MARBA-3410 file (N, C-alpha, C, O; in Angstrom, 1 decimal):
81
-94.4,-22.2,-102.9,-94.5,-20.9,-102.7,-93.0,-20.6,-102.5,-92.1,-21.4,-102.2 ~ -92.9,-19.2,-102.9,-91.5,-18.6,-103.1,-91.6,-17.6,-102.0,-92.6,-16.9,-101.6 ~ -90.3,-17.4,-101.4,-90.1,-16.4,-100.4,-89.8,-15.0,-101.2,-89.9,-14.9,-102.4 ~ -89.5,-14.0,-100.5,-89.2,-12.6,-101.1,-88.1,-12.7,-102.1,-88.0,-11.8,-102.9 ~ -87.2,-13.6,-102.0,-86.1,-13.6,-103.0,-86.4,-14.7,-104.1,-85.5,-15.0,-104.9
-87.5,-15.2,-104.0,-88.2,-16.1,-105.1,-87.7,-17.4,-104.8,-87.8,-18.3,-105.6 ~ -87.2,-17.7,-103.7,-86.6,-19.1,-103.4,-87.7,-19.9,-102.8,-88.5,-19.4,-102.0 ~ -87.9,-21.1,-103.3,-88.7,-22.1,-102.6,-87.9,-23.0,-101.6,-86.7,-22.8,-101.4 ~ -88.7,-23.9,-101.0,-88.1,-25.0,-100.1,-87.1,-25.6,-100.7,-85.9,-25.8,-100.2 ~ -87.4,-26.2,-101.9,-86.3,-26.9,-102.7,-85.1,-26.2,-102.9,-84.0,-26.8,-102.5
-85.0,-24.8,-103.4,-83.9,-24.1,-103.5,-83.1,-24.2,-102.1,-82.0,-24.6,-102.1 ~ -83.7,-23.9,-100.8,-83.0,-23.9,-99.5,-82.6,-25.1,-99.2,-81.6,-25.2,-98.4 ~ -83.2,-26.2,-99.6,-82.7,-27.5,-99.2,-81.6,-28.0,-100.1,-80.9,-28.9,-99.6 ~ -81.3,-27.6,-101.3,-80.5,-27.9,-102.3,-79.3,-26.9,-101.7,-78.3,-27.5,-101.3 ~ -79.3,-25.6,-101.5,-78.3,-24.9,-100.9,-77.5,-25.5,-99.7,-76.3,-25.5,-99.6
-78.3,-26.1,-98.8,-77.8,-26.6,-97.6,-77.3,-28.1,-97.8,-76.9,-28.7,-96.9 ~ -77.5,-28.5,-98.9,-77.1,-30.0,-99.1,-78.2,-31.1,-98.3,-77.8,-32.2,-97.9 ~ -79.4,-30.5,-98.0,-80.2,-31.6,-97.2,-80.9,-32.6,-97.9,-82.1,-32.5,-98.2 ~ -80.2,-33.8,-98.1,-80.6,-34.8,-99.1,-81.9,-35.4,-99.0,-82.6,-35.8,-99.9 ~ -82.2,-35.5,-97.6,-83.6,-36.1,-97.0,-84.9,-35.2,-97.5,-85.9,-35.6,-98.0
-84.5,-33.9,-97.2,-85.6,-32.9,-97.6,-85.8,-32.8,-99.0,-86.9,-32.8,-99.4 ~ -84.7,-32.8,-99.8,-84.7,-32.8,-101.3,-85.8,-33.9,-101.8,-86.8,-33.7,-102.5 ~ -85.2,-35.1,-101.3,-86.1,-36.2,-101.8,-87.5,-36.3,-101.3,-88.4,-36.8,-102.1 ~ -87.9,-35.9,-100.1,-89.2,-35.4,-99.7,-89.9,-34.4,-100.4,-91.1,-34.6,-100.7 ~ -89.2,-33.3,-100.8,-90.0,-32.4,-101.7,-90.1,-33.0,-103.1,-91.2,-32.8,-103.7
-89.1,-33.6,-103.7,-89.4,-34.2,-104.9,-90.5,-35.2,-104.9,-91.4,-35.1,-105.7 ~ -90.6,-36.0,-103.9,-91.5,-37.1,-103.7,-93.2,-36.5,-103.9,-94.1,-37.1,-104.3 ~ -93.2,-35.2,-103.4,-94.3,-34.3,-103.3,-94.5,-33.5,-104.5,-95.4,-32.7,-104.5 ~ -93.6,-33.8,-105.7,-93.8,-33.2,-106.8,-93.5,-31.7,-106.6,-94.3,-30.9,-107.0 ~ -92.3,-31.4,-106.0,-91.9,-30.0,-106.1,-91.2,-29.8,-107.3,-90.5,-30.7,-107.8
-91.5,-28.6,-107.9,-91.1,-28.3,-109.5,-89.5,-27.9,-109.3,-89.0,-27.3,-108.3 ~ -88.8,-28.6,-110.2,-87.4,-28.3,-110.3,-87.2,-27.0,-111.3,-86.1,-26.7,-111.5 ~ -88.2,-26.4,-111.8,-88.0,-25.5,-112.7,-88.1,-23.8,-112.1,-88.0,-22.8,-112.8 ~ -88.3,-23.9,-110.8,-88.7,-22.4,-110.4,-87.3,-21.9,-110.1,-86.3,-22.5,-109.7 ~ -87.5,-20.5,-110.5,-86.3,-19.8,-110.6,-86.4,-18.7,-109.4,-87.5,-18.3,-109.0
-85.3,-18.2,-108.8,-85.2,-17.1,-107.9,-85.1,-15.9,-108.6,-85.3,-15.9,-109.8 ~ -84.9,-14.7,-107.7,-84.9,-13.5,-108.3,-83.6,-13.3,-109.3,-83.6,-12.4,-110.2 ~ -82.6,-14.1,-109.2,-81.3,-14.2,-109.7,-81.5,-15.4,-111.0,-80.5,-15.6,-111.7 ~ -82.6,-15.9,-111.2,-82.8,-16.7,-112.2,-82.1,-18.3,-111.9,-81.8,-19.1,-112.8 ~ -81.8,-18.4,-110.6,-81.4,-19.6,-110.4,-82.4,-20.7,-109.9,-83.2,-20.4,-109.0
-82.2,-21.9,-110.3,-82.9,-22.9,-109.9,-82.3,-23.6,-108.8,-81.3,-23.1,-108.1 ~ -82.9,-25.0,-108.4,-82.4,-25.5,-107.2,-81.1,-26.3,-107.7,-80.1,-26.6,-107.0 ~ -81.3,-26.5,-109.0,-80.0,-27.2,-109.5,-78.9,-26.3,-109.4,-77.8,-26.9,-109.1 ~ -78.9,-25.0,-109.6,-77.8,-24.0,-109.5,-77.3,-24.1,-107.9,-76.2,-24.2,-107.5 ~ -78.5,-24.0,-107.1,-78.0,-24.0,-105.7,-77.0,-25.2,-105.1,-75.9,-25.1,-104.5
-77.6,-26.3,-105.5,-76.8,-27.6,-105.3,-75.4,-27.6,-105.9,-74.4,-28.0,-105.3 ~ -75.4,-27.2,-107.2,-73.9,-27.1,-107.8,-73.1,-25.9,-107.3,-71.9,-26.1,-107.5 ~ -73.5,-24.8,-106.8,-72.8,-23.9,-106.3,-72.4,-24.6,-105.0,-71.3,-24.2,-104.5 ~ -72.9,-25.3,-104.4,-72.7,-25.7,-102.9,-71.7,-27.0,-102.9,-71.2,-27.5,-102.0 ~ -71.6,-27.4,-104.2,-70.8,-28.6,-104.3,-71.4,-30.0,-103.8,-70.8,-31.0,-103.6
-72.8,-29.8,-103.8,-73.6,-31.0,-103.5,-73.9,-32.0,-104.6,-75.1,-32.1,-105.0 ~ -73.1,-32.7,-105.0,-73.0,-33.5,-106.2,-74.0,-34.6,-106.2,-74.6,-34.7,-107.2 ~ -74.3,-35.4,-105.1,-75.2,-36.4,-105.1,-76.6,-35.6,-105.2,-77.5,-36.3,-105.8 ~ -76.9,-34.5,-104.9,-78.1,-33.8,-104.9,-78.1,-33.2,-106.3,-79.3,-33.2,-106.8 ~ -77.2,-32.7,-107.1,-77.1,-32.6,-108.6,-77.6,-33.6,-109.0,-78.7,-33.3,-109.5
-77.2,-34.7,-109.0,-77.5,-35.9,-109.5,-78.9,-36.1,-109.5,-79.5,-36.3,-110.5 ~ -79.6,-35.9,-108.2,-80.8,-36.4,-107.8,-81.8,-35.5,-108.5,-82.9,-35.9,-109.0 ~ -81.3,-34.1,-108.6,-82.1,-33.1,-109.1,-82.6,-33.4,-110.7,-83.7,-33.4,-111.2 ~ -81.2,-33.6,-111.3,-81.3,-34.0,-112.8,-82.1,-35.2,-113.2,-82.8,-35.2,-114.2 ~ -82.0,-36.2,-112.2,-82.6,-37.5,-112.4,-84.3,-37.4,-112.5,-85.1,-38.1,-113.0
-84.6,-36.1,-111.7,-86.0,-35.7,-111.4,-86.5,-34.7,-112.4,-87.7,-34.3,-112.3 ~ -85.7,-34.4,-113.5,-86.3,-33.6,-114.6,-85.5,-32.1,-114.5,-85.8,-31.3,-115.4 ~ -84.7,-31.8,-113.7,-84.1,-30.4,-113.7,-83.3,-30.3,-114.9,-82.8,-31.2,-115.4 ~ -83.2,-29.2,-115.4,-82.6,-28.8,-116.7,-81.0,-28.6,-116.3,-80.8,-27.7,-115.5 ~ -80.2,-29.2,-116.8,-78.8,-28.8,-116.5,-78.4,-27.7,-117.5,-77.4,-27.1,-117.1
-78.9,-27.5,-118.4,-78.6,-26.4,-119.4,-79.3,-25.0,-119.3,-79.2,-24.0,-120.1 ~ -80.1,-25.0,-117.9,-80.7,-23.7,-117.7,-79.7,-22.5,-117.4,-78.6,-22.8,-116.9 ~ -80.0,-21.3,-117.7,-79.0,-20.2,-117.2,-79.8,-19.2,-116.4,-81.0,-19.1,-116.5 ~ -78.9,-18.5,-115.4,-79.4,-17.5,-114.6,-79.1,-16.1,-115.4,-78.5,-16.0,-116.4 ~ -79.8,-15.0,-114.6,-79.5,-13.9,-115.1,-78.3,-13.4,-115.6,-78.2,-12.7,-116.5
-77.2,-14.0,-114.9,-75.8,-13.8,-115.6,-75.3,-14.7,-116.8,-74.2,-14.5,-117.3 ~ -76.2,-15.5,-117.2,-75.9,-16.4,-118.2,-75.1,-17.7,-117.7,-74.5,-18.3,-118.6 ~ -75.2,-18.1,-116.4,-74.3,-19.2,-115.8,-75.2,-20.5,-115.8,-76.4,-20.3,-115.5 ~ -74.8,-21.6,-116.2,-75.4,-22.9,-115.9,-75.0,-23.4,-114.7,-73.9,-22.9,-114.2 ~ -75.8,-24.4,-114.1,-75.3,-25.0,-112.9,-73.6,-25.4,-113.0,-72.8,-25.5,-112.0
-73.4,-25.8,-114.3,-71.9,-26.5,-114.2,-71.0,-25.4,-114.0,-70.0,-25.5,-113.3 ~ -71.2,-24.1,-114.7,-70.6,-23.0,-114.5,-70.2,-22.3,-113.0,-69.3,-21.6,-112.7 ~ -71.4,-22.8,-112.4,-71.1,-22.4,-110.9,-70.1,-23.4,-110.0,-69.6,-23.2,-108.9 ~ -70.1,-24.6,-110.6,-69.2,-25.7,-109.9,-67.9,-25.2,-110.2,-67.1,-25.3,-109.2 ~ -67.5,-24.6,-111.3,-66.1,-24.3,-111.5,-65.7,-23.0,-111.2,-64.5,-22.8,-111.3
-66.6,-22.1,-110.6,-66.2,-20.7,-110.1,-65.4,-20.7,-108.9,-65.0,-19.6,-108.4
END
């Protein structure tokens, strides 16, 4: 389920760097490809927050490292901003 900004529990856990919640959500088959209103996935959120162990966890769970948000930014681009 998504909130009014299009974010899921996985987006929020990734943004806050909550490793145990991310793992719990992934264990329960949370979708890594859901996008918020800005086109960002949980991977974008983890990358923007500098939560690199979660970036790795999400990619290993099938997140697309090459997806772009509405501004054309990949998760990697957010790391270097």
